VORO-497590 format. One line per 8 residues: their letters; for each residue x negated, y negated, z negated of C-alpha. Coordinates in pm, 1 decimal. Layout:
<recs>
a	X/Y/Z ~ ...
</recs>
This chain:
<recs>
mkialpdt	-3.7/-1.6/-1.5 ~ -133.2/-344.3/94.0 ~ -65.6/-703.9/22.9 ~ -224.4/-1019.6/159.8 ~ -362.9/-1219.8/-128.0 ~ -513.8/-1572.4/-107.3 ~ -846.4/-1694.3/-227.8 ~ -892.2/-2028.4/-405.8
vgrladyt	-875.3/-2217.3/-75.7 ~ -575.9/-2036.5/59.2 ~ -743.5/-1787.9/297.4 ~ -555.4/-1461.3/308.2 ~ -721.2/-1117.0/289.4 ~ -564.4/-774.9/266.8 ~ -578.8/-605.8/-77.8 ~ -514.9/-230.7/-91.0
ltgtpiaa	-364.1/-107.1/-418.4 ~ -560.0/169.9/-578.4 ~ -421.7/219.6/-924.6 ~ -219.4/503.4/-1070.1 ~ 32.7/407.7/-1337.9 ~ -74.6/513.6/-1682.9 ~ 81.2/838.7/-1805.5 ~ 371.0/801.7/-2044.2
atlganpa	298.1/876.8/-2406.3 ~ 474.2/814.5/-2732.1 ~ 291.5/760.7/-3064.7 ~ 396.3/1008.0/-3329.7 ~ 520.8/931.2/-3679.8 ~ 165.1/923.8/-3829.9 ~ -66.9/775.4/-3566.4 ~ -438.4/751.5/-3614.7
rvvysaah	-403.0/367.6/-3629.7 ~ -120.0/137.1/-3718.7 ~ -37.1/-39.9/-3390.0 ~ 175.1/-352.6/-3359.3 ~ 249.5/-517.3/-3025.0 ~ 315.6/-891.9/-3071.3 ~ 611.1/-919.0/-2835.7 ~ 719.5/-1204.2/-2593.7
vvadpfta	1059.9/-1346.0/-2549.4 ~ 1258.2/-1371.2/-2228.5 ~ 1387.8/-1722.8/-2143.8 ~ 1731.4/-1778.7/-2005.7 ~ 1666.9/-1921.6/-1651.0 ~ 2013.3/-2053.7/-1607.4 ~ 2024.4/-2290.9/-1900.3 ~ 2086.4/-2659.2/-1832.4
sdpsgraa	1852.5/-2748.1/-2111.0 ~ 1535.4/-2927.5/-2018.2 ~ 1212.7/-2718.7/-2075.0 ~ 1109.2/-2965.7/-2349.0 ~ 1444.3/-2917.7/-2530.1 ~ 1580.5/-2644.0/-2746.0 ~ 1482.7/-2294.7/-2637.1 ~ 1731.1/-2085.7/-2441.7
vdwgktme	1663.2/-1708.7/-2486.0 ~ 1795.0/-1431.5/-2281.3 ~ 1880.0/-1210.1/-2582.0 ~ 1977.7/-904.0/-2380.2 ~ 1647.9/-881.0/-2192.3 ~ 1451.4/-985.0/-2505.9 ~ 1599.5/-699.9/-2707.1 ~ 1566.4/-452.6/-2420.5
frrylagl	1191.3/-510.3/-2421.0 ~ 1180.9/-449.9/-2789.7 ~ 1359.8/-124.0/-2759.0 ~ 1106.8/-23.6/-2494.1 ~ 812.0/-90.5/-2730.8 ~ 981.3/95.4/-3013.8 ~ 1047.0/382.3/-2776.2 ~ 666.5/405.0/-2718.0
glgiaeam	623.4/446.6/-3096.8 ~ 460.3/98.8/-3126.9 ~ 533.4/-140.3/-3406.8 ~ 661.2/-486.2/-3319.8 ~ 506.6/-808.4/-3452.7 ~ 808.4/-1028.3/-3425.9 ~ 839.0/-1409.3/-3384.6 ~ 466.6/-1462.7/-3361.3
dtaqrgmg	264.2/-1687.3/-3133.8 ~ 314.5/-1436.1/-2844.9 ~ 684.1/-1516.6/-2871.1 ~ 587.7/-1884.6/-2811.2 ~ 636.2/-1965.4/-3177.7 ~ 545.1/-2328.8/-3206.8 ~ 523.1/-2365.2/-2825.2 ~ 885.1/-2342.0/-2732.2
ldwpgale	1041.8/-2121.5/-3002.5 ~ 1133.9/-2314.8/-3311.9 ~ 1219.1/-2173.5/-3659.1 ~ 1598.5/-2136.5/-3615.7 ~ 1526.3/-1951.7/-3290.2 ~ 1268.1/-1739.1/-3458.3 ~ 1498.8/-1642.8/-3743.5 ~ 1768.3/-1550.1/-3486.2
lirrtree	1505.5/-1332.4/-3309.4 ~ 1418.2/-1165.9/-3637.3 ~ 1777.7/-1106.7/-3724.2 ~ 1857.8/-951.2/-3388.9 ~ 1556.7/-722.6/-3391.4 ~ 1638.6/-612.0/-3741.6 ~ 1994.9/-529.1/-3652.1 ~ 1907.1/-351.8/-3321.4
lpdalvan	1603.9/-160.9/-3452.0 ~ 1660.3/-106.8/-3823.9 ~ 1434.7/201.2/-3834.8 ~ 1144.5/60.9/-3621.2 ~ 814.8/-63.6/-3770.3 ~ 856.2/-442.9/-3755.8 ~ 676.7/-724.0/-3931.7 ~ 788.3/-1082.6/-3888.5
gcgtdhld	617.5/-1415.0/-3866.3 ~ 662.6/-1640.0/-4168.1 ~ 531.0/-1988.6/-4150.0 ~ 591.3/-2358.2/-4200.3 ~ 662.7/-2459.3/-3844.0 ~ 1004.7/-2624.5/-3932.0 ~ 787.1/-2901.7/-4083.8 ~ 625.4/-3178.8/-3879.5
patvtsld	263.9/-3165.8/-3991.5 ~ 234.5/-3538.7/-3932.4 ~ 499.2/-3605.6/-4202.4 ~ 366.7/-3358.4/-4465.3 ~ 211.2/-3539.6/-4755.5 ~ 169.1/-3270.9/-5030.4 ~ 88.7/-2909.3/-5096.7 ~ 435.4/-2885.1/-5255.0
dvrrayle	589.5/-2954.9/-4912.8 ~ 393.8/-2662.4/-4762.9 ~ 476.3/-2428.9/-5056.9 ~ 847.1/-2494.4/-5024.7 ~ 843.4/-2441.5/-4655.2 ~ 662.9/-2109.1/-4683.4 ~ 899.3/-1996.8/-4955.9 ~ 1206.0/-2112.1/-4758.1
qaaaiqkl	1106.5/-1891.8/-4453.5 ~ 997.1/-1599.2/-4673.4 ~ 1339.7/-1603.2/-4845.7 ~ 1521.8/-1610.6/-4520.2 ~ 1333.6/-1318.6/-4370.3 ~ 1347.9/-1108.3/-4682.6 ~ 1732.3/-1176.9/-4706.4 ~ 1750.7/-992.9/-4371.5
ggriilma	1540.3/-703.0/-4510.3 ~ 1236.3/-794.5/-4299.5 ~ 874.1/-752.5/-4371.0 ~ 646.1/-1045.6/-4351.3 ~ 336.1/-1163.2/-4161.7 ~ 218.2/-1472.7/-4333.4 ~ 119.1/-1702.3/-4046.4 ~ -139.9/-1979.1/-4055.9
sralvrva	10.8/-2324.3/-4127.2 ~ -59.0/-2642.7/-3934.2 ~ 77.1/-2836.0/-4224.6 ~ -146.7/-2661.6/-4477.4 ~ -463.7/-2732.9/-4286.9 ~ -359.1/-3099.7/-4277.5 ~ -306.2/-3155.7/-4649.1 ~ -534.9/-2900.9/-4816.0
krpedyig	-850.9/-3063.9/-4956.8 ~ -1045.4/-2763.9/-5086.8 ~ -1052.6/-2383.3/-5085.4 ~ -849.7/-2368.0/-5416.0 ~ -555.6/-2530.6/-5238.5 ~ -545.4/-2235.8/-4998.0 ~ -575.1/-1986.9/-5284.3 ~ -296.5/-2154.4/-5483.8
iysdvlaa	-44.7/-2177.0/-5198.1 ~ -103.6/-1829.6/-5078.6 ~ -88.7/-1685.1/-5431.4 ~ 241.7/-1857.3/-5486.8 ~ 390.8/-1738.5/-5164.6 ~ 264.3/-1382.5/-5205.9 ~ 413.6/-1373.2/-5557.0 ~ 753.7/-1427.0/-5397.0
cdepvilh	718.3/-1141.0/-5140.9 ~ 906.7/-819.5/-5215.2 ~ 663.9/-600.1/-5020.0 ~ 300.0/-624.0/-4927.5 ~ 243.8/-860.6/-4634.4 ~ 0.8/-908.6/-4348.7 ~ -198.6/-1225.2/-4360.4 ~ -291.1/-1389.6/-4024.7
wlgdmfdp	-604.7/-1588.5/-3968.4 ~ -549.4/-1753.0/-3633.7 ~ -848.8/-1917.9/-3483.2 ~ -855.2/-2266.4/-3331.6 ~ -906.2/-2123.8/-2989.4 ~ -546.1/-2007.0/-3013.7 ~ -422.4/-2323.5/-3183.8 ~ -661.7/-2627.3/-3198.7
qlagywgn	-454.7/-2770.1/-3487.5 ~ -579.0/-2494.4/-3713.3 ~ -942.0/-2604.4/-3691.8 ~ -1098.6/-2582.9/-4049.9 ~ -854.0/-2331.2/-4179.8 ~ -933.8/-2190.4/-4528.8 ~ -1110.1/-2529.4/-4598.1 ~ -1414.3/-2492.4/-4378.7
tdfdpamq	-1505.6/-2481.7/-4011.4 ~ -1793.2/-2233.2/-4073.7 ~ -1704.2/-1870.0/-4074.5 ~ -1878.2/-1750.5/-4395.6 ~ -1728.6/-1995.3/-4644.5 ~ -1388.4/-1966.2/-4477.7 ~ -1403.0/-1593.8/-4501.5 ~ -1495.0/-1617.9/-4874.0
talaviea	-1178.8/-1820.0/-4931.0 ~ -962.2/-1567.2/-4738.2 ~ -1116.1/-1284.1/-4936.2 ~ -1052.9/-1468.7/-5265.6 ~ -687.8/-1486.5/-5176.5 ~ -679.4/-1112.4/-5099.2 ~ -872.8/-1014.3/-5406.6 ~ -642.0/-1223.6/-5634.1
naakvdgi	-328.5/-1065.0/-5477.6 ~ -444.4/-725.7/-5352.2 ~ -119.8/-553.5/-5457.1 ~ 78.2/-788.5/-5232.6 ~ -147.5/-764.0/-4925.1 ~ -112.9/-483.7/-4674.6 ~ -384.0/-625.3/-4455.4 ~ -515.4/-924.5/-4272.4
kislldkd	-519.7/-991.2/-3895.1 ~ -804.4/-1216.3/-3775.6 ~ -779.1/-1366.0/-3435.6 ~ -1126.0/-1515.7/-3375.1 ~ -1225.2/-1327.6/-3058.0 ~ -1554.2/-1234.1/-3226.9 ~ -1605.2/-867.4/-3302.6 ~ -1907.2/-923.7/-3535.8
keivmrrr	-1706.0/-1156.6/-3761.9 ~ -1423.5/-905.2/-3775.1 ~ -1651.2/-614.0/-3872.5 ~ -1827.5/-829.0/-4141.8 ~ -1496.5/-909.2/-4303.8 ~ -1356.2/-557.0/-4249.6 ~ -1648.5/-427.4/-4459.6 ~ -1564.2/-678.7/-4743.5
lpagvkmy	-1202.8/-598.2/-4781.9 ~ -1083.5/-434.2/-5110.2 ~ -994.1/-71.0/-5089.9 ~ -652.5/-12.0/-4947.6 ~ -630.5/-344.2/-4757.5 ~ -628.3/-295.2/-4383.4 ~ -805.4/-496.7/-4116.3 ~ -574.3/-562.2/-3818.7
tgddfnyp	-766.1/-663.3/-3517.8 ~ -642.6/-974.2/-3340.5 ~ -938.9/-966.8/-3102.4 ~ -785.4/-950.6/-2755.8 ~ -1135.6/-914.4/-2602.3 ~ -1297.0/-634.1/-2809.3 ~ -1008.9/-424.8/-2927.3 ~ -1127.9/-84.6/-2800.6
eliegdse	-1441.1/-87.6/-2998.0 ~ -1283.9/-239.2/-3308.6 ~ -993.1/12.2/-3306.7 ~ -1227.9/312.8/-3256.1 ~ -1443.9/181.5/-3541.0 ~ -1779.0/300.4/-3673.4 ~ -1925.3/503.8/-3956.7 ~ -1812.0/247.9/-4211.2
gfshallg	-1448.1/190.7/-4096.9 ~ -1213.2/76.8/-3822.0 ~ -941.6/-172.6/-3747.9 ~ -578.7/-118.0/-3698.0 ~ -406.5/-326.6/-3425.9 ~ -179.5/-631.1/-3413.0 ~ -228.6/-765.5/-3069.6 ~ -59.9/-995.2/-2819.6
ifdplapa	-246.7/-801.6/-2535.1 ~ -53.6/-486.9/-2651.4 ~ 262.1/-645.6/-2500.1 ~ 150.9/-596.5/-2138.8 ~ -82.0/-307.4/-2237.1 ~ 185.1/-121.9/-2436.4 ~ 175.6/206.3/-2237.7 ~ -207.1/206.8/-2241.9
aayaverl	-210.2/136.0/-2617.9 ~ 37.1/417.3/-2692.4 ~ -146.3/664.2/-2470.4 ~ -494.9/568.9/-2601.2 ~ -410.3/578.9/-2975.0 ~ -237.5/911.4/-2923.4 ~ -559.6/1047.1/-2765.2 ~ -752.6/904.5/-3058.5
gegdeagf	-524.9/1096.8/-3295.3 ~ -604.3/1415.1/-3105.9 ~ -973.9/1355.8/-3169.6 ~ -1027.8/1255.4/-2805.0 ~ -1241.8/938.1/-2852.9 ~ -1362.7/958.6/-2497.4 ~ -1001.4/965.7/-2367.6 ~ -922.2/664.3/-2592.1
ratldptg	-1204.8/456.5/-2453.9 ~ -1145.2/579.2/-2095.2 ~ -788.0/437.8/-2121.9 ~ -861.2/104.8/-2291.2 ~ -1203.3/10.5/-2168.0 ~ -1087.8/-56.8/-1814.6 ~ -828.5/-300.0/-1949.6 ~ -1097.7/-533.6/-2085.0
plarlifr	-1143.0/-754.9/-1776.1 ~ -767.5/-794.8/-1748.9 ~ -742.1/-895.3/-2117.7 ~ -1026.7/-1138.3/-2088.0 ~ -867.0/-1304.4/-1794.4 ~ -524.5/-1326.5/-1957.7 ~ -678.2/-1486.0/-2272.5 ~ -927.9/-1704.2/-2099.1
aptqyykt	-956.2/-2061.4/-2223.4 ~ -748.6/-2256.7/-2295.7 ~ -646.7/-1947.8/-2492.5 ~ -304.9/-2064.1/-2607.9 ~ -170.3/-2022.0/-2255.4 ~ -226.4/-1650.7/-2260.3 ~ 154.1/-1608.5/-2297.9 ~ 180.6/-1710.2/-1932.2
gvvflawl	-11.7/-1401.2/-1819.2 ~ 180.3/-1184.2/-2058.0 ~ 520.7/-1292.6/-1918.1 ~ 395.3/-1278.1/-1559.8 ~ 314.3/-907.6/-1604.8 ~ 647.6/-847.9/-1774.8 ~ 815.0/-986.6/-1456.6 ~ 589.9/-786.4/-1218.9
ngfqdhfv	678.0/-474.2/-1416.7 ~ 1055.8/-531.4/-1408.0 ~ 1120.2/-614.5/-1779.8 ~ 1285.3/-945.1/-1659.9 ~ 1434.1/-1065.8/-1341.2 ~ 1245.4/-1393.0/-1324.8 ~ 931.1/-1570.7/-1409.3 ~ 1059.9/-1858.0/-1623.4
mlngaqam	937.8/-1925.3/-1972.3 ~ 1030.2/-2131.9/-2271.1 ~ 888.9/-2485.6/-2254.4 ~ 816.2/-2445.0/-1887.5 ~ 502.0/-2246.9/-1973.1 ~ 500.7/-2054.8/-1644.4 ~ 337.5/-2365.1/-1500.8 ~ 36.9/-2355.5/-1738.7
rplpyfve	-188.7/-2135.4/-1516.9 ~ -286.9/-2173.7/-1151.6 ~ -214.5/-1940.8/-867.4 ~ -558.0/-1776.4/-856.9 ~ -513.9/-1665.4/-1216.9 ~ -193.2/-1471.6/-1123.6 ~ -358.3/-1328.8/-809.6 ~ -645.8/-1181.6/-1018.5
ifrladqc	-407.8/-1054.1/-1287.3 ~ -226.8/-863.6/-1008.4 ~ -549.8/-702.4/-883.1 ~ -674.0/-610.5/-1237.3 ~ -343.2/-474.4/-1352.4 ~ -324.9/-250.5/-1041.3 ~ -688.5/-126.2/-1102.4 ~ -623.3/-18.7/-1465.4
gllrdper	-279.6/139.4/-1392.0 ~ -64.3/-124.1/-1550.7 ~ 175.8/-178.5/-1259.2 ~ 441.5/73.7/-1351.1 ~ 621.5/34.3/-1014.1 ~ 365.9/-81.6/-763.5 ~ 623.3/-137.6/-478.4 ~ 826.6/-367.2/-703.7
avermkrl	517.0/-551.4/-819.7 ~ 413.5/-604.4/-462.2 ~ 755.8/-740.2/-366.1 ~ 754.4/-977.5/-667.0 ~ 401.2/-1092.1/-600.2 ~ 501.4/-1175.6/-235.7 ~ 780.1/-1387.0/-380.6 ~ 543.8/-1584.6/-599.3
lalhga	298.2/-1635.6/-311.1 ~ 576.8/-1761.5/-81.5 ~ 685.3/-2010.9/-361.2 ~ 325.4/-2152.2/-345.9 ~ 330.2/-2165.1/35.5 ~ 99.7/-1866.4/90.0
</recs>
């Protein structure tokens, strides 16, 4: 099967598809690693709302995709940054998403983003404002019976003056949580407004503060996800965690090595890249559980170039690549995003995603993907 693809000056050349769709696999009840896919939302393309206005979500397609993930045996990290939280999806929309997922998939492994994003960071003047905001969202999520991922707060980084401020806020919020939570350290490459989180721009002192939070509240912490795109930093912190506290990799570049681990430990997974890579993730971790480390790496290693492209700088626009692949693969009927985010990457980005997704077996219906890619090219005049 062939398709004519343009280069960066519009010259067309035939590309022959070579990939074989990844074999279907479902993770069992006790997988070798805990695996969460941070899931995207599907926008309603027929809304009359402006892209800069209130998010309009296609709830039917959004829930259908979550049923697909759960059917693969993957956990769902709900209402996180992959769902355009803070970049199109506001807190009322996030809570509605959490409610719907809880009702439709009551037995699935789901953890839900809890933050302070209903506050305008520019108007926050005190730590008490941040504490109340966290507690408000935590109470709302727990009222629905949901488990919590404690997200990083733009408001907190604005008003905190010292590491002790972070320790105090997190300790108060964790004390109000009914079950152990997952903390999320989101790097400033994902959100520039989070620069200096934990009270320092240098990794080592910032890590010390995060560890102090965990050590002071170990019974309330299931694990921590760090999204710094630096495997060495993740490994350093992983080796410092108290016994029983998990490291969840948020490294969308180096996930195969980090999940496989080394003689001193391994990372579990809570990844935005495991939205488009869901079948590869399920198959690979199933192989790992069977003791087939080579099969695990043979499945995930070829996805590395695709992941690095999707998450290239400016990293916060990785969601555009995630939703593009969801459209190519038939999980939605259009390529429209909340906040008009489909416009945040150029055509050559989509062309290369198409090639790389084919080469690592992530076009589940190549004929449909080719037809949709042709539609996108025509829209661009190619």
